[in-house]
C-alpha positions as CSV (number, residue, x, y, z in Angstrom):
1,M,-1.8,-10.2,19.3
2,N,1.7,-11.2,18.2
3,L,2.5,-9.0,15.2
4,F,5.1,-11.6,13.9
5,A,2.4,-14.2,13.7
6,T,0.3,-12.1,11.3
7,K,3.2,-11.9,8.8
8,F,2.9,-15.6,8.2
9,R,-0.7,-16.2,9.1
10,K,-2.3,-18.9,6.9
11,I,-5.5,-18.2,5.1
12,P,-8.2,-20.1,7.0
13,K,-8.9,-23.5,5.4
14,G,-12.3,-23.4,3.6
15,F,-12.4,-19.6,3.4
16,D,-13.0,-18.6,-0.2
17,L,-11.0,-15.4,-1.0
18,N,-12.9,-15.1,-4.2
19,N,-16.2,-14.8,-2.3
20,Q,-17.9,-11.8,-3.9
21,E,-18.8,-10.2,-0.6
22,F,-15.2,-10.4,0.7
23,V,-13.7,-9.1,-2.6
24,K,-16.1,-6.2,-2.5
25,R,-15.1,-5.4,1.1
26,F,-11.4,-5.8,0.3
27,W,-11.6,-3.3,-2.6
28,S,-13.6,-0.9,-0.6
29,H,-10.4,-0.3,1.5
30,V,-8.2,0.5,-1.6
31,E,-7.8,4.0,-3.1
32,D,-9.5,4.5,-6.5
33,I,-7.0,2.8,-8.9
34,S,-9.0,3.5,-12.0
35,F,-6.6,6.4,-13.0
36,L,-3.4,4.5,-12.0
37,V,-1.0,2.6,-14.2
38,D,0.6,-0.7,-13.2
39,E,3.8,1.0,-12.0
40,D,1.8,3.1,-9.4
41,C,1.2,2.0,-5.8
42,W,-2.3,0.8,-5.0
43,N,-2.6,2.3,-1.5
44,W,-4.6,0.6,1.3
45,I,-6.8,3.2,3.0
46,G,-8.5,0.8,5.4
47,G,-7.1,-0.1,8.9
48,K,-3.4,-0.3,9.2
49,S,-0.8,-1.6,11.6
50,K,1.5,0.9,13.5
51,D,4.0,0.4,10.7
52,G,1.6,1.4,8.0
53,Y,0.7,-2.1,6.6
54,G,-2.9,-2.5,5.5
55,R,-4.8,-5.0,7.6
56,I,-8.2,-6.7,7.1
57,K,-10.2,-9.1,9.2
58,I,-11.2,-12.5,8.0
59,L,-13.3,-14.6,10.3
60,H,-12.5,-12.3,13.3
61,V,-8.7,-12.6,12.7
62,M,-6.4,-9.8,11.3
63,Y,-4.4,-10.4,8.1
64,Y,-2.0,-8.2,6.2
65,A,-3.7,-6.8,3.1
66,N,-0.5,-7.1,0.9
67,R,-0.5,-10.9,1.7
68,I,-4.2,-11.2,0.7
69,S,-3.6,-9.2,-2.5
70,Y,-0.6,-11.5,-3.4
71,H,-2.7,-14.5,-2.8
72,L,-5.7,-13.2,-4.8
73,Y,-3.5,-12.3,-7.9
74,K,-0.6,-14.7,-7.9
75,R,-2.2,-17.8,-6.2
76,D,1.2,-19.3,-5.3
77,L,1.5,-18.0,-1.7
78,D,4.2,-19.8,0.2
79,E,3.0,-19.6,3.8
80,N,6.5,-19.8,5.2
81,L,7.7,-16.6,3.4
82,L,6.9,-12.9,3.9
83,V,5.1,-10.9,1.2
84,C,7.5,-8.0,0.6
85,H,7.3,-4.7,-1.3
86,K,9.6,-3.7,-4.2
87,C,8.3,-0.2,-3.7
88,D,9.1,0.1,0.1
89,N,5.5,1.4,0.6
90,P,3.9,-0.6,3.4
91,S,0.4,0.4,2.4
92,C,0.8,-0.7,-1.2
93,I,-1.1,-3.8,-2.3
94,N,-0.3,-3.7,-6.1
95,P,0.6,-7.3,-6.9
96,S,3.3,-6.2,-9.4
97,H,5.1,-4.6,-6.4
98,L,4.9,-7.6,-4.2
99,Y,7.3,-10.6,-4.0
100,Q,8.0,-13.3,-1.5
101,D,11.2,-13.6,0.5
102,N,12.4,-14.6,3.9
103,D,12.9,-12.1,6.7
104,K,16.7,-11.8,6.1
105,G,16.2,-11.3,2.4
106,N,13.6,-8.7,3.0
107,Q,15.8,-6.7,5.3
108,N,18.7,-6.7,2.8
109,T,16.5,-5.8,-0.2
110,G,17.0,-2.2,-1.2
111,R,17.3,-0.8,2.3
112,V,21.1,-1.3,2.5
113,I,21.9,-0.8,-1.1
114,K,19.8,2.3,-1.8
115,P,18.8,4.7,0.9
116,S,15.3,6.0,1.0
117,Y,15.2,9.7,0.1
118,K,11.9,11.3,1.2
119,G,10.4,14.6,0.3
120,E,12.5,17.3,-1.5
121,N,15.7,15.3,-0.6
122,N,14.6,12.8,-3.3
123,P,16.3,13.8,-6.6
124,A,13.1,12.7,-8.4
125,S,10.9,14.9,-6.3
126,K,8.6,17.3,-8.1
127,L,7.3,19.0,-5.0
128,T,9.0,20.9,-2.2
129,N,8.1,20.3,1.5
130,V,6.2,23.7,1.5
131,Q,4.1,22.6,-1.5
132,V,3.2,19.3,0.2
133,L,2.0,21.3,3.2
134,E,0.0,23.5,0.9
135,I,-1.5,20.4,-0.7
136,K,-2.4,18.9,2.7
137,E,-4.2,22.1,3.6
138,L,-6.1,22.1,0.3
139,L,-7.1,18.5,1.0
140,K,-8.1,19.2,4.5
141,N,-10.4,22.1,3.4
142,K,-12.0,20.0,0.7
143,L,-12.5,23.0,-1.5
144,I,-10.8,21.6,-4.6
145,K,-10.9,18.1,-6.1
146,Q,-7.8,16.0,-6.0
147,I,-7.5,16.0,-9.8
148,E,-7.6,19.8,-9.9
149,I,-4.9,20.0,-7.2
150,A,-2.8,17.5,-9.3
151,K,-3.2,19.7,-12.4
152,N,-2.3,22.9,-10.4
153,F,0.9,21.3,-9.1
154,N,1.8,19.5,-12.3
155,V,1.7,16.0,-10.6
156,S,-0.4,12.9,-11.0
157,K,-3.6,12.3,-9.0
158,A,-1.8,9.3,-7.5
159,T,0.8,11.7,-6.0
160,I,-2.0,13.8,-4.4
161,S,-3.6,10.6,-3.1
162,R,-0.3,9.5,-1.6
163,I,0.1,12.8,0.2
164,K,-3.5,12.6,1.4
165,Y,-3.0,9.1,3.0
166,S,0.6,9.5,4.2
């Protein structure tokens, strides 16, 4: 399958994205957002592309989850443009983090102007790389709930969820 084609794939004519069964299936692939605020990423935990973009099947064809989310919430999807992320998190489907642009604009947005600092190299980081490894081990062993891990490390549950699904 041509990956480029999925970036611009049109929603099938006659397919109702508001169909209760589809909406339920769509949300079953999103982390629990009940504790998040609008500024947080809503991470797709279903199937993903090799680049980390959420994907969902509609009528036996794969679609990017961020594109579907944009269409569900903003309704003005221009099928000739990409759905891009302000947050630079490919698995995020939060509509307030999504905008439309062409490929050139997407490549120039944020990536050239502000480099991406990951882990403890990020000045806003609250965790060291060692702490992240410790959290991953706690998550792997499933002995402590995510909310308890978050309290122990003085971070949000969303941060723990991002570590779990990264």
